[in-house]
N, C-alpha and C positions, 0 to 999 in steps of 0.2 A: 504494500500500500504506500502510495506517495504521500508525503506530508504537504500540508497547505503552505503556500509561500505568500509573502507580502505583495501588495499591489505594485510597489516599486520594483521588486524582483521580477514580477510577472511582466511588467512593461519592458524591463531590460532584456528579458528572454525573448520577447517579441521583436525588439529592435535588433538583437543579435541574429535571430532567424531570418528577418527580412534582409539584413546585410548579406548573409550567405546567399539568399535567393537572388537579390539584385546583382550580385557579383558572380552568378553562375557557379556557386559553390555549395548548393543545397545538398543536404544529406538524403532527403526524401522522407516519406511518411513512416517507414520502418515498422512494419508489422512482423515481428519475429515471435517465435514460439513463446518465450517467457513474457513478452509484453502482452500477447494475446491472453495468456493465462491470468495475468494481473487484472486485465480489463473484465474478465469474466466475474471477478469479485466485486466490481463497482467502478465508478468513475470519479476522478479527482482533477478536473480541468483547472489549469492555472489561470485561465482568462476566459472571459465571456466576450464574444464579438457580436454586435448588431451591425450587420453589413448587408449590402445589396445582393440580390439574387443573380446578378450578372455572371454569366459563365466564365468570364475572363478574370474574375476576382475571387478565386477560392482561397479563403484564409489559411487553411491547413498547408497549402503549398506556398503561398507568398510569405508565410512566417516560418516555413520549414520546420513544422512541428510533427510530432508523432501522433498516431491514432490515440484518442483519449485526452490529448493535451488541451484542446479548446472546446468550449461549449458555444456552438455557433447558431445564431438566429439570423436567418437570411430572409429578407423581404425586399421587393423592388423599392429602390429609393431609400433603403435603410431607415424606414419610418418606425417610430415608436408608437405602435397602436396597441389595442388591448391584448392581443395575442402575443406580440413580441415583448411587451412589458411583463406579462404573466410568466413567460418563459424565462426571462432574466431574473424575475423574483424567485422562481424555482431554484435557479442555479445559486443565487446568493443565499437563500434561506435554507436549502437542504444540502447543498454541496459545499458551501462555505467559500466559494470563489471570491476573491478580493478585488479583481480588476475587471471593469467593463469598458470596452472600446467600441465607440460608434464610428464606423469607418465608411466614408464615401469614396468615390473614385472618379477619375477623369472620364469624360464622355458618357455620363450616366443617362440612359434612355428615359428613365422615369422623370428625371429632372428636365430633360429636353422636352418631353411631352407636356410637362407642367408649364414650362416657359411658352411653348407653342399655344397652349390653351385649347379651347373648344370642348365640345361634348364627347367624351370617350365612353359613355355608358355609366351606369350607376356604380359599379365596382371600381373601375379605374378613376372615375371622378372622385370617389371617396379617398383613394390612395393619393391622387395628386393634390387633394385638399390638405393633406398633411404637409406637403412640400410647398404649397402656394405661399405661405408667409415668408419663406426664404427668398422668393422671387422679388419681393418689394424693392423697386429701384434698381434692379440689375437684370440684364439679359445675358450676362456672361455665365455660362453653365458651370464653370469651375468655381466661381464665386458663390453661386447658388448651392452647389454641392457642399461646400464648406459651411455655409450658413445653415443648411438643412441638417448637417451632422450636429451642429451646436444646438439647434432647436430640438432635435430628437433626444440629445443628451439631457437637455433641460426638462423635456417632457417626462423622461424617466423618473426624475426626482419629484416633479410637480404632481404626477399622477400615481405615484406609488408610495404608500406609507413605509413599506418594507425597505425600498431603496433609499428614500429620504432619510430614514432613521439610520441605516447603515452608513450613508455618507456623513451625516451629522456626527456619528460616533467614531468617525475615521476608520471604520471597518472595511469600507469599500471606496475605491477611487474610480471615477468615471472620466475618461479622456476621449477626445475626438482625434480622428486621423484621416488622412487623404492619401489614396493610392495613385501614384503616377504610372499609368500604363507604359509610357515611353521608356521609363528606366526600371520599373518594377519596385521603386523605392516607396516606402510608406513614410509619410511625414506626420509625426505626432504633434498636435497643437497644444 
């Protein structure tokens, strides 16, 4: 069983993994016999990621982590909605994970659709409604992506007693990040 690590140690581990990935030195996901046996007993992810569903941005690969290292919640536009917030609450409350990363990325389709506007039907309109406040005053998609990550991170604390209390007690740290597709580098804000 792996021991829980601090939010700062988790952030450093993500940064180190991303550096390996962006420099083409990644070790890969590493499912070996003993790791598989460990994971049959439970999970001890060192970080929670709320990130976009974009197929070009798989966090396990861009952070060069092993199976079981990350608790990943993926939704188009990395929006903090009821389901994603509840999933993150689960990881904090029952798994004891100390770091939450809300990560956006270059060329986000959900952000582009929000900027473009128009009627996308009830479900997509609801999704883009979460992103819309980030558009205010800018049509630069990368600016909007960064704003959206901050708004989603704020929504986690505003709409969850579990997360607000964990942050207030310094038990959990929430940070935002931006993935540059061109380099593979993740910039933590």
